[in-house]
N, C-alpha and C positions, 0 to 999 in steps of 0.2 A: 171131248172134242171141243175145240175152241169155236167161238162164234165165227171167226174168219173162215175156218174150214167148212163150217156148215153153210155159210153164205156162198162160198165158192162152189160147193157141191150142188146147191139149189140153183145157182146161176148156170152151171153146166147142164143140169137137168132141163132147165128152161130152154137152153140152146138146142139140146137134142130134141126136145118136144117140138120146137119150131121147125127143125129139119124134117120131123115126122108129120108135119101138117097139123099139129095140135096147138094152134095159136092161142086159144083161150086158156089152155093149161099153162102154156109158157108165160102168158101175161099174169096169171095168178101167181105163178112161182116168182116172177120178177117183183110183184107187189110184196110178196112174203119176204123176199131178200131185202127190199127197201125198208120195210117195217122192222125187220130183225136188226138191221144195221142202225136204224134210229134208236131202237130200244137199247142196243149195246152202248151207244154214245150217252144216252140218258143215265144208264146205270153207272157207267164209269165216271160221269161228270157230276155225281151227287156231291153237293157242297159239304165240307167238313170244317171243323174248327180244331186247330192244333194248339194244345196247351204247352206252355214253356217248360213246366216241370210236372209231367204226368205223375199221378199218385200222391202229390202233395197239394196243399191248399193253393188254389189258383184264383186270381181275381180277373174276371172278364169285364173289361170296361165298356163304355158306350160305343166306342169306335169299333171294337171287335164284334160286339153283338149286333150293331147296326149293319156292319158289312155282311155278317153272316145272314142276317134277316133279309137283306137285299138279294144275296146270292140264292138263298132258299126260295124267295119269291120268284125270281127269274127261272129257277129250275122247275118250280111248280107250274109256272105258266107254260113252259115248253112241254112238260109232262101232260098237261091238260090238252094242248094242241095235238100231241101224239095220240092221246086216248080218243080224241074226236075223229082222227083219221081212221082209227080201227073200227069205229062204229058206222062209218059211211058205207052203205051198200044199196 
């Protein structure tokens, strides 16, 4: 099951819970949907480096490695912010 299908089902369950008068459960489900969506974006946005000739000797210059290091640092910062959200209770 894809993440989109799971988030849609959780969102529907939250709406049904609200209609049934279970606001706290609905709020928790909405938070779960938000965290799951953010996690999906983080996973899909992991930085990568494409080699021009895979399998053969490749030289990675300062520009490529510097750009990759920057993207990896930004991704790590976003991941840390995401992990901090999950521990707030």
